[in-house]
C-alpha positions in Angstrom: -72.2 -69.3 -31.2 -68.5 -69.9 -31.0 -66.5 -72.8 -29.5 -63.3 -70.8 -29.4 -61.5 -70.6 -26.1 -60.4 -67.2 -25.0 -57.0 -66.9 -23.3 -56.9 -64.2 -20.6 -53.5 -62.6 -20.4 -52.0 -61.8 -16.9 -52.2 -58.1 -17.4 -55.9 -58.3 -18.3 -56.6 -60.4 -15.2 -54.8 -57.9 -13.1 -56.8 -55.0 -14.5 -60.1 -56.7 -13.9 -59.0 -57.8 -10.4 -58.2 -54.1 -9.6 -61.6 -53.1 -10.9 -63.3 -55.4 -8.5 -61.3 -54.2 -5.5 -58.7 -57.0 -5.4 -54.9 -56.8 -5.6 -54.2 -56.0 -9.2 -52.8 -53.4 -11.5 -54.7 -50.3 -12.5 -55.4 -50.0 -16.2 -55.2 -46.9 -18.3 -58.2 -44.5 -18.1 -59.6 -45.8 -21.4 -59.3 -49.5 -20.4 -60.7 -48.8 -16.9 -63.7 -47.2 -18.6 -64.0 -50.2 -20.9 -64.0 -52.6 -18.0 -66.6 -50.5 -16.2 -68.7 -50.4 -19.3 -68.6 -54.2 -19.7 -69.4 -54.6 -16.0 -72.4 -52.3 -16.1 -73.8 -53.2 -19.6 -77.0 -55.1 -20.1 -76.7 -58.6 -21.5 -77.0 -57.6 -25.2 -74.5 -54.8 -25.0 -72.2 -56.9 -22.8 -72.1 -59.6 -25.5 -71.3 -57.0 -28.1 -68.5 -55.5 -26.1 -67.2 -59.0 -25.2 -67.1 -59.8 -28.9 -65.1 -56.7 -29.7 -62.8 -57.1 -26.6 -62.8 -60.8 -26.0 -60.1 -61.0 -23.3 -61.6 -58.2 -21.2 -65.1 -59.6 -21.8 -64.1 -63.0 -20.7 -62.3 -61.7 -17.6 -65.2 -59.5 -16.5 -67.7 -62.4 -17.0 -65.4 -64.7 -15.0 -65.1 -62.3 -12.1 -68.9 -61.5 -12.1 -70.5 -64.8 -12.6 -68.1 -67.7 -11.8 -68.0 -68.9 -8.2 -64.2 -69.4 -8.5 -63.7 -66.5 -11.0 -61.7 -64.2 -8.7 -59.4 -67.0 -7.6 -59.0 -68.1 -11.3 -58.1 -64.5 -12.3 -55.7 -64.3 -9.3 -53.9 -67.5 -10.5 -53.6 -66.0 -14.1 -52.3 -62.7 -12.7 -49.7 -64.6 -10.7 -48.5 -66.4 -13.8 -49.9 -69.8 -12.9 -51.1 -70.2 -16.5 -54.1 -69.1 -18.5 -55.7 -72.4 -19.0 -56.3 -75.6 -17.1 -57.9 -76.2 -13.8 -57.4 -74.1 -10.7 -55.2 -75.5 -8.0 -54.8 -74.8 -4.4 -51.9 -72.4 -3.8 -50.8 -74.5 -0.8 -51.3 -78.1 -1.7 -52.0 -78.0 -5.5 -55.4 -79.8 -5.1 -57.5 -79.2 -8.2 -60.8 -80.5 -6.8 -62.0 -77.2 -5.3 -64.0 -75.3 -4.3 -61.5 -72.6 -3.6 -61.5 -69.6 -1.2 -60.9 -66.1 -2.5 -57.3 -66.5 -1.3 -56.7 -69.4 -3.6 -56.8 -72.2 -1.0 -58.9 -75.3 -1.2 -61.4 -75.9 1.6 -59.1 -78.4 3.4 -56.2 -76.0 3.6 -58.5 -73.0 4.4 -60.2 -75.0 7.2 -56.8 -75.9 8.6 -55.6 -72.4 8.5 -58.8 -71.2 10.2 -58.4 -73.8 12.9 -54.8 -72.8 13.5 -55.7 -69.1 13.6 -58.7 -69.7 16.0 -56.6 -71.8 18.3 -53.7 -69.3 18.4 -56.2 -66.5 19.0 -57.8 -68.4 21.9 -54.4 -69.1 23.5 -53.3 -65.5 23.1 -56.5 -64.4 24.9 -55.1 -65.9 28.1 -55.5 -69.6 27.1 -59.3 -69.3 27.4 -60.9 -72.0 25.3 -64.7 -72.4 25.0 -66.8 -75.4 24.0 -64.9 -75.6 20.7 -61.6 -76.4 22.4 -61.7 -80.1 21.3 -62.6 -79.2 17.7 -59.9 -76.6 17.5 -57.3 -78.9 19.0 -58.3 -81.7 16.7 -58.2 -79.5 13.6 -54.9 -78.1 14.6 -53.4 -81.6 15.2 -54.7 -82.7 11.8 -53.1 -79.7 10.2 -49.7 -80.4 11.9 -49.9 -84.1 10.8 -50.8 -83.1 7.3 -47.8 -80.7 7.0 -45.5 -83.3 8.6 -46.6 -85.9 6.0 -46.3 -83.5 3.1 -42.7 -82.6 4.1 -41.5 -86.2 4.1 
């Protein structure tokens, strides 16, 4: 067993993201085959491949088995570092959990409330029983952004 930390380069993160259907960079045919092989291998062969190709092995394992793995690979691919905690792409919060878009739950909830409210208003101003919740969430979002900009 090793205690060595593997650093995943941005290009490797982008290749693995592309493999899993996220915005990334396609790898060469050979590397695409390697990623697919690591992805499809049983545990014994996956460990052997990860030992031979540690960056790709770590990236595939992160994408497949870590709840925040895709968000972490997206942060690496964007150049937000290869180590350290994930942070929200909007507020920088490192507590998590994070959505697949890289937002913390607070920012994602605010964005959802804003989107829901705007959608309801665009549909002729027709608000259902959630009107108070939507308006409160949107007001909290506006106040949060106002406080952050001061």
